[in-house]
PAKEPA-179379 format. One record per residue (C-alpha): y, z, x negated; residue number from 1. Coordinates in steps of 0.1 Angstrom, whole numbers, plus 5000, padded with zeros to 4 digits. Layout:
# residues N
+------+------+------+-----+
:    v :    w :    u :   k :
+------+------+------+-----+
:    Y :    Z :    X : NUM :
...
+------+------+------+-----+
This chain:
# residues 106
+------+------+------+-----+
:    v :    w :    u :   k :
+------+------+------+-----+
: 5002 : 5001 : 5000 :   1 :
: 5032 : 4990 : 4982 :   2 :
: 5063 : 5007 : 4982 :   3 :
: 5094 : 4998 : 5008 :   4 :
: 5116 : 4973 : 5000 :   5 :
: 5147 : 4993 : 4999 :   6 :
: 5127 : 5016 : 4967 :   7 :
: 5119 : 4981 : 4949 :   8 :
: 5156 : 4968 : 4952 :   9 :
: 5172 : 4997 : 4937 :  10 :
: 5149 : 4999 : 4911 :  11 :
: 5152 : 4964 : 4903 :  12 :
: 5191 : 4969 : 4902 :  13 :
: 5188 : 5001 : 4882 :  14 :
: 5163 : 4988 : 4855 :  15 :
: 5192 : 4978 : 4836 :  16 :
: 5199 : 5013 : 4834 :  17 :
: 5237 : 5029 : 4850 :  18 :
: 5261 : 5007 : 4851 :  19 :
: 5298 : 5008 : 4869 :  20 :
: 5280 : 4989 : 4898 :  21 :
: 5320 : 4991 : 4920 :  22 :
: 5343 : 4979 : 4895 :  23 :
: 5338 : 4944 : 4901 :  24 :
: 5365 : 4919 : 4901 :  25 :
: 5386 : 4905 : 4915 :  26 :
: 5397 : 4937 : 4933 :  27 :
: 5392 : 4962 : 4905 :  28 :
: 5404 : 4953 : 4871 :  29 :
: 5374 : 4963 : 4850 :  30 :
: 5392 : 4977 : 4818 :  31 :
: 5413 : 5002 : 4838 :  32 :
: 5376 : 5014 : 4862 :  33 :
: 5368 : 5025 : 4832 :  34 :
: 5388 : 5052 : 4825 :  35 :
: 5382 : 5065 : 4860 :  36 :
: 5347 : 5057 : 4870 :  37 :
: 5320 : 5059 : 4848 :  38 :
: 5286 : 5040 : 4847 :  39 :
: 5259 : 5053 : 4875 :  40 :
: 5228 : 5045 : 4894 :  41 :
: 5231 : 5028 : 4923 :  42 :
: 5218 : 5048 : 4955 :  43 :
: 5202 : 5038 : 4989 :  44 :
: 5239 : 5049 : 5003 :  45 :
: 5260 : 5024 : 4981 :  46 :
: 5238 : 4993 : 4997 :  47 :
: 5244 : 5007 : 5027 :  48 :
: 5280 : 5011 : 5025 :  49 :
: 5277 : 4970 : 5009 :  50 :
: 5260 : 4961 : 5042 :  51 :
: 5281 : 4982 : 5065 :  52 :
: 5309 : 4963 : 5048 :  53 :
: 5297 : 4927 : 5051 :  54 :
: 5282 : 4935 : 5088 :  55 :
: 5321 : 4946 : 5100 :  56 :
: 5330 : 4911 : 5087 :  57 :
: 5307 : 4893 : 5110 :  58 :
: 5316 : 4916 : 5138 :  59 :
: 5354 : 4915 : 5129 :  60 :
: 5363 : 4879 : 5127 :  61 :
: 5349 : 4873 : 5163 :  62 :
: 5366 : 4892 : 5181 :  63 :
: 5400 : 4886 : 5162 :  64 :
: 5394 : 4856 : 5173 :  65 :
: 5386 : 4863 : 5208 :  66 :
: 5416 : 4890 : 5202 :  67 :
: 5438 : 4861 : 5192 :  68 :
: 5436 : 4836 : 5222 :  69 :
: 5438 : 4858 : 5250 :  70 :
: 5470 : 4871 : 5231 :  71 :
: 5478 : 4832 : 5232 :  72 :
: 5470 : 4835 : 5269 :  73 :
: 5487 : 4866 : 5284 :  74 :
: 5511 : 4878 : 5266 :  75 :
: 5546 : 4864 : 5273 :  76 :
: 5576 : 4880 : 5250 :  77 :
: 5573 : 4854 : 5216 :  78 :
: 5584 : 4885 : 5199 :  79 :
: 5554 : 4907 : 5209 :  80 :
: 5533 : 4876 : 5204 :  81 :
: 5544 : 4871 : 5166 :  82 :
: 5539 : 4908 : 5160 :  83 :
: 5506 : 4906 : 5180 :  84 :
: 5498 : 4876 : 5155 :  85 :
: 5511 : 4892 : 5122 :  86 :
: 5488 : 4922 : 5130 :  87 :
: 5456 : 4900 : 5142 :  88 :
: 5460 : 4883 : 5108 :  89 :
: 5468 : 4912 : 5084 :  90 :
: 5435 : 4930 : 5104 :  91 :
: 5409 : 4893 : 5091 :  92 :
: 5426 : 4894 : 5053 :  93 :
: 5414 : 4927 : 5052 :  94 :
: 5382 : 4924 : 5065 :  95 :
: 5377 : 4892 : 5047 :  96 :
: 5388 : 4909 : 5014 :  97 :
: 5367 : 4939 : 5021 :  98 :
: 5337 : 4917 : 5027 :  99 :
: 5341 : 4896 : 4991 : 100 :
: 5343 : 4930 : 4976 : 101 :
: 5314 : 4942 : 4987 : 102 :
: 5294 : 4905 : 4978 : 103 :
: 5307 : 4911 : 4945 : 104 :
: 5292 : 4947 : 4943 : 105 :
: 5259 : 4930 : 4947 : 106 :
+------+------+------+-----+
């Protein structure tokens, strides 16, 4: 009977020893991260956080698209429409940035 897939994945990722797994470009500048982050072994909660970061993108992107369409149809005031669209755009960019960071961690 084999070990669970999660254990095998962690064993494979940790086979190179402790590393700065979370100090990945382009979000974090690696030389600066070496001052405050220490090399560590990847743990299961690290992978869970990465997968949740990717999942939020998958859920949030279509939700923001529907909200943008709804805003286009319902909001009549141009100032409120522009403000809402800017907020939705900012949320989308933050979500995309987090998803890219999570991909670079892997």
